Structure formats: C-alpha cells, structure tokens
C-alpha positions as CSV (number, residue, x, y, z in Angstrom):
1,X,0.0,0.0,0.0
2,X,1.3,3.4,-1.0
3,X,1.8,5.9,1.9
4,X,0.4,9.4,1.8
5,X,3.9,10.8,1.3
6,X,4.6,8.5,-1.6
7,X,1.2,9.3,-3.2
8,X,1.8,13.0,-2.9
9,X,5.3,12.8,-4.3
10,X,4.0,10.7,-7.3
11,X,1.0,12.8,-8.1
12,X,2.5,16.2,-7.5
13,X,6.0,15.5,-8.6
14,X,7.2,17.5,-5.6
15,X,10.7,17.0,-4.2
16,X,11.5,16.7,-0.6
17,X,14.0,19.5,-1.1
18,X,11.1,21.8,-2.1
19,X,9.1,20.8,1.0
20,X,12.1,21.3,3.3
21,X,12.9,24.6,1.8
22,X,9.3,25.8,2.2
23,X,7.5,24.0,5.0
24,X,9.0,21.1,6.9
25,X,12.3,20.1,8.6
26,X,14.9,18.1,6.7
27,X,15.0,15.4,9.4
28,X,11.2,14.9,9.3
29,X,11.0,14.5,5.6
30,X,14.1,12.3,5.6
31,X,12.4,10.0,8.1
32,X,9.4,9.7,5.7
33,X,11.7,9.0,2.7
34,X,13.4,6.1,4.6
35,X,10.1,4.8,5.9
36,X,11.1,5.2,9.6
37,X,8.1,7.4,10.2
38,X,4.8,8.4,8.7
39,X,3.3,11.9,8.5
40,X,1.1,12.7,11.5
41,X,-0.5,15.7,13.1
42,X,0.0,19.1,11.4
43,X,2.4,17.7,8.8
44,X,-0.2,15.1,7.7
45,X,-2.8,17.8,7.4
46,X,-0.5,19.9,5.3
47,X,0.2,16.9,3.0
48,X,-3.6,16.2,2.7
49,X,-4.2,19.9,1.9
50,X,-1.5,19.8,-0.8
51,X,-2.8,16.6,-2.2
52,X,-6.4,18.0,-2.5
53,X,-5.2,21.3,-4.0
54,X,-1.7,21.1,-5.5
55,X,-1.7,24.8,-6.5
56,X,-1.9,25.8,-2.9
57,X,1.8,25.2,-2.6
58,X,2.4,28.4,-4.6
59,X,0.2,30.4,-2.2
60,X,1.8,29.0,0.9
61,X,5.3,29.9,-0.4
62,X,4.5,33.7,-0.2
63,X,3.0,33.6,3.3
C-alpha cells in the first residue's frame, strides 16, 4: 500500500527539497523517505491539503 507521502510525491512530482525549503524540517522529511516514520499531526494535514489542491503550494510559499 502506498503511503500518503509516496502518493503525494508521485501525483504532484514534488521533491522533498522543495518541501524542506518551504515548509518542513529536513529530518522529518528524511524519516518519511526512509520509511522510519509516517506523516502525523499538522504535517499530515498539510500533505492532505496539498494533495487536494496542488496549486496551494504556490500560495503558501509567499505567506
């Protein structure tokens, strides 16, 4: 089964570098990449928001 993180990366073609640069910590995203952790809490909500509306990433970059 594909994780939320994997699905988002596949559907949006977003790199973890872009998420780290804009929203999240490097260590957090790295832990998702290596499957040590899964998105929870506010990070999970952010990913769900991005998955539902990929263009919102551009709005959030300027906030």
